[in-house]
N, C-alpha and C positions, 0 to 999 in steps of 0.2 A: 551496502551495509549488511544485507542478508547473507551474501556470500562470505564476506569477511568474518561475520560472527558465527555462522553455522558451519561453513566448510573449512575455515581457517587455512586458506592456501598460503604457502610460503611467500608468494608474490601475488597479493590480491590485484585483480584487474582494476584499472582506473575507471572512472565514471565514463570517460570518452570511449574506452574499449567496450564497456558494457552497452553503451548506446549503439555503437557500431555493430556489435553482436546482435542486439535486438532488432536493428534495422535489417541486417543480413538475414535474420530468421523470419522476416515478414511481419514484424511486431508493430509496425506503425503505418497507418494509412493516411496519406496526404491528398491523394487524387482518386477519383472514381474511375470506372472503366473507360469513360469517355475522355479522361485526362483532365477533367475539371478539378480545381482545388476544392477539397472538402474538409481537410484537416480533421479527420475522424478521431485521430489519437492512437494511443497504445492499445494493442490487442493482447489480452492476458496470456493466452496459451503459449505463444512464442516466447514470452518473457519467462514463464515457468520452465519451458524447455531450455532456455539459456541457463537458468539456475541449476537445473538438473545436470547440465553438462559439467558443472563444477562439483557434482557429487552430493547435492542436497535434494530432498524430496519437495515436491510442490503440488498444489491442487488449485484449480480455478473454482470459485463459488459464484454461480449465477445469482443466487439469492443468499443473503447473509444479514443477520441482525447484529446489533451491537452486543447483545448477550452471547451470540455465537463467537464474535471476536474475542470476548473475554474468556470463553471456554477454550478456544484455540490457543490463546496466550498461555493459559495454565498448562497446556501440553508441551510448552516449549517452542511453539511456533512463533514466527514473526508474520504479521498480517499486513498486506498492502491493500488499502481501502480506497474506493472511489469516492471523492468528496468534491465539493465546490472549492475552487481556488480562493474563495472569499474566507475560508477557514484561516488563511494567513493574515487576516486583518484583525484588529483588536476587537474585543467583545461588543463594543458599542456599534460596530458596523453590521448592518443586517445581512443575513444570508438570503440571497434571492433565488438561488437555484441549487440543485443537487448534482453531484458528479462533475466529470470533465477534468479532474485532476486526481493524482494519487499521492497518498501519504503512507509512510510506514507507521504502523501502530505497534508499539513494543511494551506497553504496560497500561495499567488501569488502577483506579482506586475503587474499592468495593466497600460500602458501608450501608447500614440500615437495609440490608438484603437487596441492594441494587447498585448498579454501576453509577459512580458519581462523576468521575473524570476519566479521560483517556490520555495516555502519554504518547505523543507522536513525534516523528522526525519529518519535517517539511522543509526541504532545502530551499524552496522558493517563498517561504514565509516572508512577509514584508518587514517584520521587525525581529530582532535577535531572539526575543523571548518566545516567538512563534515559529522558530526554526528547529533547532536541536533540543530534544526533550521538552517540547512544548506541552503544557498541561491545558487540555481543552475540556471545558465542562460538558457533561453528557448532552444537555439540551442543545448546545451549539453544534456539537458533533452530529447529533441526530438531524438537525436542520440541514446540514451540508452533505450528509452521507446518502449515497445512491443505492445502498443495499446490495452491493456486489464488491468483489475483490478477489484476491488470491493469497495463499499462504505458503510459507516454506518452513521445513523442519530439517534438523540434522538427521542423517541416516541413522536408523535404529530407534527413532522416536515414534510414538503413536501418531499417525498422520491424521486421524479423524476425518479423512475424506470419505465421501460416500454418496 
């Protein structure tokens, strides 16, 4: 979605092609050096590198707040945030851990001088309303958010990396 939105290629890559490119770039760890299954998950920098190969800018954030996400979105960035996969459950389901899953954050609602909700794309959300353009309350997002992620911008936009 980031590449299609920001780079606008004539022939956008399929999700399978992007996964293959991410794997080829060393972006996913399933086994440790001893060959044991660890399923560590996606490594951000190789994914940023894949995005940059399509002509968009990207940056990894080892520490990131929800307010930082809102600021990045205001610059025209799209943010991929590390959250619990439980964010794909309905609000009554408790969030028991942070991180381990990534979602695309592409909007927010700000009122009373603070972020109220975040707009996400979560292709593995368990219910349709929690997949595309899912509106997640601030407190629920905060409970699931691991405080890290990465962002992409169109070339020429202020990248706010640093």
